[in-house]
All heavy atoms as TSV, in Angstrom:
chain	resi	resn	atom	element	x	y	z
A	1	MET	N	N	17.020	21.895	-32.509
A	1	MET	CA	C	17.554	21.123	-31.347
A	1	MET	C	C	17.491	22.048	-30.113
A	1	MET	O	O	17.961	23.209	-30.216
A	1	MET	CB	C	18.875	20.615	-31.517
A	1	MET	CG	C	19.009	19.485	-32.668
A	1	MET	SD	S	18.449	17.918	-31.963
A	1	MET	CE	C	19.982	17.204	-31.365
A	2	LYS	N	N	16.961	21.387	-28.999
A	2	LYS	CA	C	17.049	22.213	-27.780
A	2	LYS	C	C	17.706	21.310	-26.724
A	2	LYS	O	O	17.902	19.961	-26.940
A	2	LYS	CB	C	15.688	22.521	-27.394
A	2	LYS	CG	C	14.988	23.546	-28.331
A	2	LYS	CD	C	13.688	23.960	-27.798
A	2	LYS	CE	C	12.931	24.922	-28.711
A	2	LYS	NZ	N	11.747	25.404	-28.164
A	3	THR	N	N	18.207	21.756	-25.592
A	3	THR	CA	C	18.899	21.026	-24.620
A	3	THR	C	C	18.459	21.325	-23.332
A	3	THR	O	O	18.131	22.471	-22.885
A	3	THR	CB	C	20.445	21.433	-24.673
A	3	THR	OG1	O	20.957	21.171	-25.914
A	3	THR	CG2	C	21.173	20.636	-23.651
A	4	MET	N	N	18.137	20.156	-22.498
A	4	MET	CA	C	17.815	20.339	-21.099
A	4	MET	C	C	18.851	19.383	-20.275
A	4	MET	O	O	19.232	18.374	-20.843
A	4	MET	CB	C	16.445	19.854	-20.928
A	4	MET	CG	C	15.382	20.714	-21.407
A	4	MET	SD	S	13.679	20.194	-21.067
A	4	MET	CE	C	13.378	20.955	-19.475
A	5	THR	N	N	19.103	19.817	-19.139
A	5	THR	CA	C	20.043	18.951	-18.343
A	5	THR	C	C	19.184	18.021	-17.450
A	5	THR	O	O	18.016	18.236	-17.206
A	5	THR	CB	C	20.844	19.854	-17.404
A	5	THR	OG1	O	19.963	20.599	-16.346
A	5	THR	CG2	C	21.582	20.920	-18.145
A	6	CYS	N	N	19.992	17.009	-16.941
A	6	CYS	CA	C	19.440	16.069	-16.024
A	6	CYS	C	C	18.803	16.826	-14.892
A	6	CYS	O	O	17.675	16.496	-14.535
A	6	CYS	CB	C	20.612	15.182	-15.562
A	6	CYS	SG	S	20.184	14.006	-14.243
A	7	GLN	N	N	19.453	17.839	-14.356
A	7	GLN	CA	C	18.836	18.512	-13.274
A	7	GLN	C	C	17.551	19.326	-13.646
A	7	GLN	O	O	16.620	19.197	-12.720
A	7	GLN	CB	C	19.928	19.578	-12.743
A	7	GLN	CG	C	19.600	20.311	-11.407
A	7	GLN	CD	C	20.856	20.964	-10.923
A	7	GLN	OE1	O	21.298	21.697	-11.619
A	7	GLN	NE2	N	21.088	20.777	-9.656
A	8	GLN	N	N	17.586	19.866	-14.776
A	8	GLN	CA	C	16.257	20.542	-15.215
A	8	GLN	C	C	15.034	19.447	-15.269
A	8	GLN	O	O	13.798	19.916	-15.164
A	8	GLN	CB	C	16.366	21.227	-16.579
A	8	GLN	CG	C	17.164	22.486	-16.600
A	8	GLN	CD	C	17.560	22.943	-17.988
A	8	GLN	OE1	O	18.132	22.314	-18.722
A	8	GLN	NE2	N	17.080	24.216	-18.127
A	9	LEU	N	N	15.465	18.204	-15.436
A	9	LEU	CA	C	14.368	17.137	-15.597
A	9	LEU	C	C	14.251	16.414	-14.294
A	9	LEU	O	O	13.426	15.534	-14.185
A	9	LEU	CB	C	14.858	16.219	-16.727
A	9	LEU	CG	C	14.815	16.856	-18.042
A	9	LEU	CD1	C	15.742	16.032	-18.989
A	9	LEU	CD2	C	13.400	17.002	-18.527
A	10	GLY	N	N	14.760	16.969	-13.245
A	10	GLY	CA	C	14.584	16.367	-11.845
A	10	GLY	C	C	15.728	15.400	-11.359
A	10	GLY	O	O	15.613	14.879	-10.268
A	11	GLY	N	N	16.718	15.422	-12.178
A	11	GLY	CA	C	17.986	14.632	-11.665
A	11	GLY	C	C	18.992	15.503	-10.916
A	11	GLY	O	O	18.732	16.656	-10.727
A	12	PRO	N	N	20.051	14.794	-10.470
A	12	PRO	CA	C	20.973	15.485	-9.773
A	12	PRO	C	C	22.169	16.106	-10.472
A	12	PRO	O	O	23.072	16.822	-9.755
A	12	PRO	CB	C	21.549	14.374	-8.807
A	12	PRO	CG	C	21.494	13.107	-9.663
A	12	PRO	CD	C	20.259	13.381	-10.472
A	13	CYS	N	N	22.393	15.770	-11.758
A	13	CYS	CA	C	23.550	16.294	-12.491
A	13	CYS	C	C	23.357	17.232	-13.504
A	13	CYS	O	O	22.128	17.523	-13.875
A	13	CYS	CB	C	24.364	15.046	-12.918
A	13	CYS	SG	S	23.878	14.204	-14.279
A	14	ASP	N	N	24.411	17.674	-14.219
A	14	ASP	CA	C	24.397	18.639	-15.286
A	14	ASP	C	C	24.463	17.998	-16.616
A	14	ASP	O	O	24.765	18.771	-17.559
A	14	ASP	CB	C	25.388	19.779	-15.050
A	14	ASP	CG	C	25.125	20.593	-13.921
A	14	ASP	OD1	O	23.913	20.791	-13.495
A	14	ASP	OD2	O	26.126	21.049	-13.220
A	15	LEU	N	N	24.369	16.668	-16.825
A	15	LEU	CA	C	24.484	16.129	-18.080
A	15	LEU	C	C	23.474	16.746	-18.977
A	15	LEU	O	O	22.184	16.725	-18.609
A	15	LEU	CB	C	24.353	14.537	-18.071
A	15	LEU	CG	C	24.436	13.849	-19.317
A	15	LEU	CD1	C	25.976	13.867	-19.834
A	15	LEU	CD2	C	23.848	12.461	-19.223
A	16	ALA	N	N	23.800	17.115	-20.300
A	16	ALA	CA	C	22.872	17.688	-21.150
A	16	ALA	C	C	22.317	16.645	-22.116
A	16	ALA	O	O	22.981	15.802	-22.617
A	16	ALA	CB	C	23.752	18.768	-21.978
A	17	HIS	N	N	20.960	16.901	-22.273
A	17	HIS	CA	C	20.241	15.979	-23.159
A	17	HIS	C	C	19.748	16.917	-24.282
A	17	HIS	O	O	18.983	17.867	-23.974
A	17	HIS	CB	C	19.075	15.294	-22.606
A	17	HIS	CG	C	19.507	14.466	-21.322
A	17	HIS	ND1	N	20.165	13.320	-21.469
A	17	HIS	CD2	C	19.140	14.601	-20.119
A	17	HIS	CE1	C	20.353	12.785	-20.222
A	17	HIS	NE2	N	19.660	13.492	-19.380
A	18	SER	N	N	19.941	16.536	-25.521
A	18	SER	CA	C	19.523	17.421	-26.717
A	18	SER	C	C	18.536	16.622	-27.537
A	18	SER	O	O	18.672	15.380	-27.608
A	18	SER	CB	C	20.632	17.871	-27.470
A	18	SER	OG	O	21.443	18.651	-26.815
A	19	GLY	N	N	17.548	17.285	-28.073
A	19	GLY	CA	C	16.529	16.635	-28.952
A	19	GLY	C	C	15.767	17.698	-29.687
A	19	GLY	O	O	15.712	18.786	-29.360
A	20	ALA	N	N	15.041	17.165	-30.697
A	20	ALA	CA	C	14.231	18.068	-31.608
A	20	ALA	C	C	12.889	18.212	-30.872
A	20	ALA	O	O	12.206	19.178	-31.032
A	20	ALA	CB	C	14.033	17.470	-32.882
A	21	THR	N	N	12.521	17.230	-29.900
A	21	THR	CA	C	11.240	17.423	-29.250
A	21	THR	C	C	11.477	17.041	-27.794
A	21	THR	O	O	12.504	16.417	-27.329
A	21	THR	CB	C	10.205	16.299	-29.850
A	21	THR	OG1	O	10.758	15.007	-29.391
A	21	THR	CG2	C	9.993	16.451	-31.213
A	22	ALA	N	N	10.437	17.600	-26.981
A	22	ALA	CA	C	10.524	17.222	-25.461
A	22	ALA	C	C	10.515	15.792	-25.237
A	22	ALA	O	O	11.178	15.248	-24.375
A	22	ALA	CB	C	9.282	17.897	-24.758
A	23	ASP	N	N	9.767	14.976	-26.050
A	23	ASP	CA	C	9.781	13.501	-25.911
A	23	ASP	C	C	11.235	12.951	-26.012
A	23	ASP	O	O	11.531	12.021	-25.331
A	23	ASP	CB	C	8.770	12.960	-26.840
A	23	ASP	CG	C	7.395	13.147	-26.446
A	23	ASP	OD1	O	7.027	13.363	-25.261
A	23	ASP	OD2	O	6.486	13.285	-27.427
A	24	GLU	N	N	11.892	13.358	-27.051
A	24	GLU	CA	C	13.270	12.878	-27.176
A	24	GLU	C	C	14.122	13.150	-25.945
A	24	GLU	O	O	14.958	12.252	-25.544
A	24	GLU	CB	C	13.914	13.505	-28.415
A	24	GLU	CG	C	13.401	13.037	-29.792
A	24	GLU	CD	C	13.940	13.699	-30.868
A	24	GLU	OE1	O	14.976	14.460	-30.754
A	24	GLU	OE2	O	13.518	13.557	-32.102
A	25	VAL	N	N	13.989	14.320	-25.442
A	25	VAL	CA	C	14.819	14.693	-24.282
A	25	VAL	C	C	14.297	13.913	-23.034
A	25	VAL	O	O	15.284	13.425	-22.244
A	25	VAL	CB	C	14.746	16.218	-24.027
A	25	VAL	CG1	C	15.332	16.608	-22.777
A	25	VAL	CG2	C	15.365	17.019	-25.182
A	26	ILE	N	N	13.120	13.649	-22.905
A	26	ILE	CA	C	12.556	12.849	-21.762
A	26	ILE	C	C	13.084	11.442	-21.885
A	26	ILE	O	O	13.481	10.885	-20.874
A	26	ILE	CB	C	11.044	13.072	-21.629
A	26	ILE	CG1	C	10.508	14.506	-21.349
A	26	ILE	CG2	C	10.442	11.941	-20.807
A	26	ILE	CD1	C	9.114	14.661	-21.482
A	27	LYS	N	N	13.030	10.879	-23.026
A	27	LYS	CA	C	13.580	9.556	-23.185
A	27	LYS	C	C	15.036	9.402	-22.987
A	27	LYS	O	O	15.523	8.480	-22.384
A	27	LYS	CB	C	13.108	9.053	-24.700
A	27	LYS	CG	C	11.683	8.754	-24.813
A	27	LYS	CD	C	11.329	8.368	-26.268
A	27	LYS	CE	C	9.916	8.168	-26.399
A	27	LYS	NZ	N	9.479	7.937	-27.790
A	28	ALA	N	N	15.832	10.432	-23.391
A	28	ALA	CA	C	17.153	10.453	-23.052
A	28	ALA	C	C	17.450	10.523	-21.713
A	28	ALA	O	O	18.466	9.887	-21.086
A	28	ALA	CB	C	17.910	11.666	-23.836
A	29	GLN	N	N	16.674	11.315	-20.877
A	29	GLN	CA	C	16.774	11.328	-19.461
A	29	GLN	C	C	16.458	10.000	-18.852
A	29	GLN	O	O	17.092	9.555	-17.932
A	29	GLN	CB	C	15.880	12.445	-18.884
A	29	GLN	CG	C	15.700	12.464	-17.349
A	29	GLN	CD	C	16.940	13.117	-16.649
A	29	GLN	OE1	O	18.038	13.206	-17.204
A	29	GLN	NE2	N	16.875	13.285	-15.380
A	30	ASP	N	N	15.394	9.346	-19.300
A	30	ASP	CA	C	15.056	7.969	-18.721
A	30	ASP	C	C	16.135	7.106	-18.900
A	30	ASP	O	O	16.677	6.294	-17.976
A	30	ASP	CB	C	13.840	7.567	-19.443
A	30	ASP	CG	C	13.159	6.375	-18.766
A	30	ASP	OD1	O	13.334	6.126	-17.606
A	30	ASP	OD2	O	12.734	5.447	-19.594
A	31	ARG	N	N	16.865	6.973	-20.177
A	31	ARG	CA	C	17.947	6.109	-20.397
A	31	ARG	C	C	19.077	6.432	-19.586
A	31	ARG	O	O	19.766	5.570	-18.992
A	31	ARG	CB	C	18.385	6.160	-21.915
A	31	ARG	CG	C	17.326	5.582	-22.939
A	31	ARG	CD	C	17.942	5.499	-24.293
A	31	ARG	NE	N	18.303	6.763	-24.854
A	31	ARG	CZ	C	17.431	7.629	-25.528
A	31	ARG	NH1	N	16.227	7.246	-25.660
A	31	ARG	NH2	N	17.863	8.755	-25.940
A	32	HIS	N	N	19.415	7.826	-19.367
A	32	HIS	CA	C	20.498	8.210	-18.495
A	32	HIS	C	C	20.253	7.797	-17.064
A	32	HIS	O	O	21.169	7.239	-16.503
A	32	HIS	CB	C	20.683	9.802	-18.581
A	32	HIS	CG	C	21.460	10.372	-17.602
A	32	HIS	ND1	N	22.750	10.101	-17.354
A	32	HIS	CD2	C	21.127	11.277	-16.551
A	32	HIS	CE1	C	23.189	10.822	-16.343
A	32	HIS	NE2	N	22.246	11.517	-15.822
A	33	LEU	N	N	19.050	7.954	-16.568
A	33	LEU	CA	C	18.898	7.585	-15.145
A	33	LEU	C	C	19.020	6.032	-14.972
A	33	LEU	O	O	19.599	5.601	-14.009
A	33	LEU	CB	C	17.446	7.993	-14.742
A	33	LEU	CG	C	17.166	9.484	-14.582
A	33	LEU	CD1	C	15.696	9.751	-14.234
A	33	LEU	CD2	C	18.165	9.998	-13.481
A	34	LYS	N	N	18.475	5.257	-15.925
A	34	LYS	CA	C	18.601	3.762	-15.905
A	34	LYS	C	C	20.037	3.394	-15.868
A	34	LYS	O	O	20.485	2.514	-15.075
A	34	LYS	CB	C	17.848	3.076	-16.973
A	34	LYS	CG	C	16.319	3.154	-16.701
A	34	LYS	CD	C	15.571	2.536	-17.918
A	34	LYS	CE	C	14.064	2.713	-17.764
A	34	LYS	NZ	N	13.368	2.201	-18.952
A	35	ALA	N	N	20.810	3.985	-16.714
A	35	ALA	CA	C	22.244	3.579	-16.898
A	35	ALA	C	C	22.981	4.036	-15.660
A	35	ALA	O	O	23.858	3.337	-15.193
A	35	ALA	CB	C	22.928	4.324	-18.211
A	36	ALA	N	N	22.747	5.248	-15.201
A	36	ALA	CA	C	23.478	5.606	-13.936
A	36	ALA	C	C	23.213	4.884	-12.787
A	36	ALA	O	O	24.097	4.446	-12.099
A	36	ALA	CB	C	22.986	7.196	-13.688
A	37	VAL	N	N	21.883	4.425	-12.638
A	37	VAL	CA	C	21.610	3.607	-11.430
A	37	VAL	C	C	22.257	2.195	-11.668
A	37	VAL	O	O	22.770	1.527	-10.749
A	37	VAL	CB	C	20.004	3.415	-11.358
A	37	VAL	CG1	C	19.728	2.291	-10.273
A	37	VAL	CG2	C	19.590	4.705	-10.767
A	38	ALA	N	N	22.136	1.646	-12.901
A	38	ALA	CA	C	22.825	0.361	-13.189
A	38	ALA	C	C	24.348	0.364	-12.962
A	38	ALA	O	O	24.894	-0.652	-12.529
A	38	ALA	CB	C	22.474	-0.086	-14.588
A	39	ALA	N	N	24.932	1.559	-13.171
A	39	ALA	CA	C	26.401	1.760	-12.869
A	39	ALA	C	C	26.723	1.878	-11.437
A	39	ALA	O	O	27.942	2.024	-11.117
A	39	ALA	CB	C	26.851	2.829	-13.696
A	40	GLY	N	N	25.717	1.932	-10.508
A	40	GLY	CA	C	26.030	2.165	-9.273
A	40	GLY	C	C	25.945	3.555	-8.683
A	40	GLY	O	O	26.399	3.859	-7.590
A	41	ASP	N	N	25.567	4.405	-9.472
A	41	ASP	CA	C	25.491	5.955	-9.158
A	41	ASP	C	C	24.329	6.136	-8.130
A	41	ASP	O	O	23.246	6.401	-8.797
A	41	ASP	CB	C	25.441	6.780	-10.328
A	41	ASP	CG	C	25.549	8.228	-10.136
A	41	ASP	OD1	O	25.275	8.699	-8.934
A	41	ASP	OD2	O	25.741	9.066	-10.987
A	42	THR	N	N	24.547	6.201	-6.931
A	42	THR	CA	C	23.388	6.307	-6.008
A	42	THR	C	C	22.799	7.745	-5.925
A	42	THR	O	O	21.584	7.880	-5.633
A	42	THR	CB	C	23.790	5.941	-4.651
A	42	THR	OG1	O	24.920	6.707	-4.186
A	42	THR	CG2	C	24.223	4.515	-4.501
A	43	ALA	N	N	23.412	8.672	-6.560
A	43	ALA	CA	C	23.073	10.071	-6.675
A	43	ALA	C	C	21.812	10.123	-7.533
A	43	ALA	O	O	20.910	10.992	-7.286
A	43	ALA	CB	C	24.118	10.975	-7.126
A	44	HIS	N	N	21.667	9.217	-8.419
A	44	HIS	CA	C	20.526	9.148	-9.485
A	44	HIS	C	C	19.422	8.238	-8.897
A	44	HIS	O	O	18.358	8.231	-9.625
A	44	HIS	CB	C	21.055	8.700	-10.700
A	44	HIS	CG	C	21.764	9.888	-11.458
A	44	HIS	ND1	N	23.172	10.155	-11.297
A	44	HIS	CD2	C	21.543	10.660	-12.426
A	44	HIS	CE1	C	23.465	11.131	-12.038
A	44	HIS	NE2	N	22.502	11.410	-12.769
A	45	ASP	N	N	19.478	7.525	-7.787
A	45	ASP	CA	C	18.517	6.574	-7.310
A	45	ASP	C	C	17.224	7.364	-7.195
A	45	ASP	O	O	16.104	6.824	-7.569
A	45	ASP	CB	C	18.801	6.002	-5.950
A	45	ASP	CG	C	19.894	4.919	-6.206
A	45	ASP	OD1	O	20.300	4.430	-7.410
A	45	ASP	OD2	O	20.556	4.440	-5.105
A	46	GLU	N	N	17.149	8.380	-6.517
A	46	GLU	CA	C	15.870	9.176	-6.208
A	46	GLU	C	C	15.144	9.511	-7.426
A	46	GLU	O	O	13.978	9.515	-7.572
A	46	GLU	CB	C	16.084	10.333	-5.198
A	46	GLU	CG	C	14.908	11.027	-4.803
A	46	GLU	CD	C	15.150	12.174	-3.863
A	46	GLU	OE1	O	16.190	12.114	-3.135
A	46	GLU	OE2	O	14.370	13.054	-3.786
A	47	ALA	N	N	15.935	10.224	-8.363
A	47	ALA	CA	C	15.417	10.646	-9.692
A	47	ALA	C	C	14.790	9.481	-10.501
A	47	ALA	O	O	13.717	9.567	-11.012
A	47	ALA	CB	C	16.399	11.502	-10.548
A	48	ALA	N	N	15.602	8.368	-10.475
A	48	ALA	CA	C	15.189	7.183	-11.179
A	48	ALA	C	C	13.879	6.720	-10.671
A	48	ALA	O	O	12.915	6.209	-11.327
A	48	ALA	CB	C	16.214	6.195	-11.278
A	49	ALA	N	N	13.735	6.547	-9.365
A	49	ALA	CA	C	12.602	6.121	-8.744
A	49	ALA	C	C	11.335	6.974	-8.960
A	49	ALA	O	O	10.295	6.530	-9.250
A	49	ALA	CB	C	12.739	5.931	-7.209
A	50	ALA	N	N	11.638	8.261	-9.024
A	50	ALA	CA	C	10.600	9.343	-9.275
A	50	ALA	C	C	10.167	9.109	-10.704
A	50	ALA	O	O	8.955	9.148	-11.016
A	50	ALA	CB	C	11.124	10.666	-8.993
A	51	MET	N	N	10.979	8.893	-11.678
A	51	MET	CA	C	10.693	8.764	-13.044
A	51	MET	C	C	9.742	7.447	-13.189
A	51	MET	O	O	8.746	7.369	-13.906
A	51	MET	CB	C	11.879	8.673	-13.931
A	51	MET	CG	C	11.649	8.586	-15.381
A	51	MET	SD	S	10.894	9.877	-16.389
A	51	MET	CE	C	12.506	10.736	-16.586
A	52	LYS	N	N	10.305	6.367	-12.595
A	52	LYS	CA	C	9.593	5.086	-12.682
A	52	LYS	C	C	8.100	5.159	-11.946
A	52	LYS	O	O	7.148	4.649	-12.524
A	52	LYS	CB	C	10.467	3.973	-12.022
A	52	LYS	CG	C	9.820	2.665	-12.213
A	52	LYS	CD	C	10.757	1.582	-11.670
A	52	LYS	CE	C	10.289	0.197	-11.848
A	52	LYS	NZ	N	11.139	-0.746	-11.265
A	53	GLY	N	N	8.195	5.768	-10.802
A	53	GLY	CA	C	6.865	5.792	-10.054
A	53	GLY	C	C	5.939	6.886	-10.570
A	53	GLY	O	O	4.769	6.822	-10.191
A	54	ARG	N	N	6.349	7.848	-11.343
A	54	ARG	CA	C	5.584	8.928	-11.698
A	54	ARG	C	C	4.285	8.435	-12.551
A	54	ARG	O	O	3.166	8.932	-12.406
A	54	ARG	CB	C	6.404	9.876	-12.709
A	54	ARG	CG	C	5.669	11.151	-13.085
A	54	ARG	CD	C	6.593	12.036	-13.833
A	54	ARG	NE	N	7.537	12.622	-12.768
A	54	ARG	CZ	C	8.832	12.421	-12.919
A	54	ARG	NH1	N	9.420	11.921	-13.768
A	54	ARG	NH2	N	9.673	13.060	-12.022
A	55	TRP	N	N	4.383	7.390	-13.153
A	55	TRP	CA	C	3.369	6.871	-14.096
A	55	TRP	C	C	2.298	6.092	-13.194
A	55	TRP	O	O	1.346	5.621	-13.807
A	55	TRP	CB	C	3.855	6.092	-15.213
A	55	TRP	CG	C	4.740	7.105	-15.993
A	55	TRP	CD1	C	6.260	6.995	-16.128
A	55	TRP	CD2	C	4.361	8.285	-16.733
A	55	TRP	NE1	N	6.621	8.080	-16.703
A	55	TRP	CE2	C	5.591	8.865	-17.096
A	55	TRP	CE3	C	3.237	8.872	-16.885
A	55	TRP	CZ2	C	5.637	10.089	-17.955
A	55	TRP	CZ3	C	3.189	10.090	-17.694
A	55	TRP	CH2	C	4.433	10.663	-18.155
A	56	ARG	N	N	2.590	5.839	-11.964
A	56	ARG	CA	C	1.541	5.161	-11.144
A	56	ARG	C	C	0.505	6.164	-10.820
A	56	ARG	O	O	-0.712	5.622	-10.381
A	56	ARG	CB	C	2.186	4.667	-9.842
A	56	ARG	CG	C	3.142	3.446	-10.148
A	56	ARG	CD	C	3.652	2.963	-8.821
A	56	ARG	NE	N	4.828	1.978	-9.233
A	56	ARG	CZ	C	5.969	1.922	-8.618
A	56	ARG	NH1	N	6.286	2.822	-7.654
A	56	ARG	NH2	N	6.904	1.192	-8.996
A	57	ASN	N	N	0.623	7.383	-10.937
A	57	ASN	CA	C	-0.391	8.468	-10.728
A	57	ASN	C	C	-0.479	9.237	-12.044
A	57	ASN	O	O	0.158	10.245	-12.169
A	57	ASN	CB	C	0.075	9.402	-9.500
A	57	ASN	CG	C	-0.838	10.438	-9.236
A	57	ASN	OD1	O	-1.745	10.730	-9.996
A	57	ASN	ND2	N	-0.904	10.874	-7.908
A	58	PRO	N	N	-1.442	8.841	-12.830
A	58	PRO	CA	C	-1.510	9.415	-14.202
A	58	PRO	C	C	-1.681	10.985	-14.171
A	58	PRO	O	O	-1.236	11.713	-15.043
A	58	PRO	CB	C	-2.744	8.762	-14.860
A	58	PRO	CG	C	-2.770	7.448	-14.129
A	58	PRO	CD	C	-2.387	7.788	-12.728
A	59	ILE	N	N	-2.487	11.486	-13.300
A	59	ILE	CA	C	-2.831	12.755	-13.252
A	59	ILE	C	C	-1.575	13.628	-12.818
A	59	ILE	O	O	-1.122	14.663	-13.541
A	59	ILE	CB	C	-3.958	13.213	-12.247
A	59	ILE	CG1	C	-5.198	12.634	-12.772
A	59	ILE	CG2	C	-4.068	14.689	-12.011
A	59	ILE	CD1	C	-6.312	12.652	-11.837
A	60	LYS	N	N	-0.900	13.209	-11.725
A	60	LYS	CA	C	0.474	13.820	-11.538
A	60	LYS	C	C	1.499	13.706	-12.534
A	60	LYS	O	O	2.272	14.646	-12.901
A	60	LYS	CB	C	0.991	13.188	-10.207
A	60	LYS	CG	C	2.188	13.873	-9.718
A	60	LYS	CD	C	2.646	13.134	-8.321
A	60	LYS	CE	C	3.832	13.852	-7.725
A	60	LYS	NZ	N	4.244	13.245	-6.391
A	61	ALA	N	N	1.575	12.491	-13.215
A	61	ALA	CA	C	2.338	12.371	-14.293
A	61	ALA	C	C	2.220	13.288	-15.527
A	61	ALA	O	O	3.086	13.841	-16.101
A	61	ALA	CB	C	2.282	10.943	-14.790
A	62	MET	N	N	0.978	13.578	-15.799
A	62	MET	CA	C	0.614	14.324	-16.882
A	62	MET	C	C	0.932	15.872	-16.612
A	62	MET	O	O	1.393	16.599	-17.460
A	62	MET	CB	C	-0.836	14.315	-17.205
A	62	MET	CG	C	-1.099	13.075	-17.986
A	62	MET	SD	S	-0.084	12.748	-19.543
A	62	MET	CE	C	-0.537	14.117	-20.567
A	63	GLY	N	N	0.993	16.158	-15.237
A	63	GLY	CA	C	1.307	17.489	-14.882
A	63	GLY	C	C	2.763	17.734	-15.117
A	63	GLY	O	O	3.141	18.759	-15.572
A	64	TRP	N	N	3.622	16.705	-14.700
A	64	TRP	CA	C	5.023	16.761	-14.855
A	64	TRP	C	C	5.415	16.854	-16.368
A	64	TRP	O	O	6.250	17.629	-16.814
A	64	TRP	CB	C	5.756	15.606	-14.198
A	64	TRP	CG	C	7.232	15.603	-14.394
A	64	TRP	CD1	C	8.186	16.183	-13.685
A	64	TRP	CD2	C	7.902	14.971	-15.509
A	64	TRP	NE1	N	9.386	15.966	-14.287
A	64	TRP	CE2	C	9.186	15.234	-15.350
A	64	TRP	CE3	C	7.482	14.135	-16.626
A	64	TRP	CZ2	C	10.269	14.705	-16.177
A	64	TRP	CZ3	C	8.373	13.754	-17.525
A	64	TRP	CH2	C	9.832	14.054	-17.201
A	65	TYR	N	N	4.690	15.992	-17.113
A	65	TYR	CA	C	4.944	15.937	-18.575
A	65	TYR	C	C	4.532	17.284	-19.094
A	65	TYR	O	O	5.359	17.710	-19.993
A	65	TYR	CB	C	4.107	14.744	-19.075
A	65	TYR	CG	C	4.190	14.594	-20.633
A	65	TYR	CD1	C	5.434	14.097	-21.225
A	65	TYR	CD2	C	3.260	14.905	-21.465
A	65	TYR	CE1	C	5.420	13.978	-22.474
A	65	TYR	CE2	C	3.326	14.727	-22.837
A	65	TYR	CZ	C	4.494	14.237	-23.378
A	65	TYR	OH	O	4.551	13.972	-24.722
A	66	ASN	N	N	3.456	17.824	-19.018
A	66	ASN	CA	C	3.097	19.077	-19.623
A	66	ASN	C	C	3.921	20.131	-19.151
A	66	ASN	O	O	4.239	21.077	-20.019
A	66	ASN	CB	C	1.653	19.314	-19.266
A	66	ASN	CG	C	0.632	18.349	-19.965
A	66	ASN	OD1	O	0.930	17.934	-21.103
A	66	ASN	ND2	N	-0.572	18.187	-19.431
A	67	ALA	N	N	4.451	20.221	-17.862
A	67	ALA	CA	C	5.353	21.248	-17.437
A	67	ALA	C	C	6.620	21.111	-18.081
A	67	ALA	O	O	7.331	22.045	-18.521
A	67	ALA	CB	C	5.480	21.203	-15.855
A	68	THR	N	N	7.090	19.970	-18.307
A	68	THR	CA	C	8.459	19.615	-18.904
A	68	THR	C	C	8.215	20.125	-20.421
A	68	THR	O	O	9.197	20.706	-20.981
A	68	THR	CB	C	8.782	18.301	-18.741
A	68	THR	OG1	O	8.901	17.830	-17.383
A	68	THR	CG2	C	10.111	17.942	-19.496
A	69	LYS	N	N	7.189	19.730	-21.051
A	69	LYS	CA	C	6.950	20.084	-22.537
A	69	LYS	C	C	6.951	21.561	-22.632
A	69	LYS	O	O	7.659	22.214	-23.511
A	69	LYS	CB	C	5.702	19.506	-22.967
A	69	LYS	CG	C	5.782	18.015	-23.397
A	69	LYS	CD	C	4.711	17.451	-23.954
A	69	LYS	CE	C	4.427	18.104	-25.358
A	69	LYS	NZ	N	3.352	17.351	-26.129
A	70	LYS	N	N	6.341	22.414	-21.735
A	70	LYS	CA	C	6.271	23.758	-21.758
A	70	LYS	C	C	7.771	24.364	-21.496
A	70	LYS	O	O	8.232	25.236	-22.218
A	70	LYS	CB	C	5.387	24.361	-20.714
A	70	LYS	CG	C	5.335	25.866	-20.832
A	70	LYS	CD	C	4.289	26.433	-19.830
A	70	LYS	CE	C	4.257	28.027	-19.789
A	70	LYS	NZ	N	5.166	28.622	-20.436
A	71	ALA	N	N	8.466	23.818	-20.563
A	71	ALA	CA	C	9.740	24.262	-20.277
A	71	ALA	C	C	10.608	24.033	-21.532
A	71	ALA	O	O	11.381	24.940	-21.860
A	71	ALA	CB	C	10.352	23.561	-19.109
A	72	PHE	N	N	10.491	22.941	-22.113
A	72	PHE	CA	C	11.296	22.715	-23.431
A	72	PHE	C	C	10.942	23.680	-24.527
A	72	PHE	O	O	11.784	24.187	-25.152
A	72	PHE	CB	C	10.969	21.196	-23.954
A	72	PHE	CG	C	11.651	20.789	-25.155
A	72	PHE	CD1	C	12.967	20.338	-25.022
A	72	PHE	CD2	C	11.133	20.938	-26.337
A	72	PHE	CE1	C	13.721	19.980	-26.261
A	72	PHE	CE2	C	11.753	20.673	-27.525
A	72	PHE	CZ	C	13.120	20.103	-27.478
A	73	ALA	N	N	9.608	23.969	-24.639
A	73	ALA	CA	C	9.220	24.833	-25.719
A	73	ALA	C	C	9.686	26.257	-25.443
A	73	ALA	O	O	9.926	27.055	-26.395
A	73	ALA	CB	C	7.586	24.887	-25.780
A	74	ASP	N	N	9.837	26.638	-24.216
A	74	ASP	CA	C	10.311	27.910	-23.868
A	74	ASP	C	C	11.788	28.100	-24.094
A	74	ASP	O	O	12.332	29.214	-24.011
A	74	ASP	CB	C	9.917	28.348	-22.455
A	74	ASP	CG	C	8.478	28.457	-22.272
A	74	ASP	OD1	O	7.731	28.669	-23.246
A	74	ASP	OD2	O	7.913	28.462	-21.112
A	75	LEU	N	N	12.612	27.060	-24.257
A	75	LEU	CA	C	13.951	27.173	-24.477
A	75	LEU	C	C	14.318	27.733	-25.843
A	75	LEU	O	O	13.581	27.502	-26.789
A	75	LEU	CB	C	14.637	25.724	-24.336
A	75	LEU	CG	C	14.536	25.107	-23.017
A	75	LEU	CD1	C	15.082	23.644	-23.112
A	75	LEU	CD2	C	15.435	25.797	-22.037
A	76	PRO	N	N	15.544	28.359	-25.785
A	76	PRO	CA	C	15.960	28.777	-27.240
A	76	PRO	C	C	16.501	27.596	-28.019
A	76	PRO	O	O	16.937	26.660	-27.351
A	76	PRO	CB	C	17.081	29.841	-26.889
A	76	PRO	CG	C	17.468	29.416	-25.540
A	76	PRO	CD	C	16.333	28.817	-24.776
A	77	GLU	N	N	16.534	27.716	-29.251
A	77	GLU	CA	C	17.151	26.729	-30.082
A	77	GLU	C	C	18.629	26.751	-29.900
A	77	GLU	O	O	19.236	27.715	-29.730
A	77	GLU	CB	C	16.837	26.980	-31.566
A	77	GLU	CG	C	15.364	26.826	-31.958
A	77	GLU	CD	C	14.984	25.287	-32.050
A	77	GLU	OE1	O	15.793	24.405	-32.273
A	77	GLU	OE2	O	13.728	25.046	-31.919
A	78	ASN	N	N	19.309	25.575	-29.997
A	78	ASN	CA	C	20.696	25.458	-29.728
A	78	ASN	C	C	21.502	25.951	-31.020
A	78	ASN	O	O	21.117	25.972	-32.237
A	78	ASN	CB	C	21.249	23.964	-29.685
A	78	ASN	CG	C	20.816	23.493	-28.289
A	78	ASN	OD1	O	20.358	24.171	-27.357
A	78	ASN	ND2	N	20.997	22.149	-28.166
């Protein structure tokens, strides 16, 4: 298991997301952003919009995805 924070994934807070793979952590971040925005947390609006809009530009999205996977791989195990 490895852990990345919301902030490490482009968000505004220090909430920790743990998972065995980068994809698990990315999915946890996506759920967190959606829940925060739904709860009225405007601090997460920009990050949620970026996450949602990222996939409109596949080349840019893959750059972010690959960089996030590398950052995850470079983390020590919990």
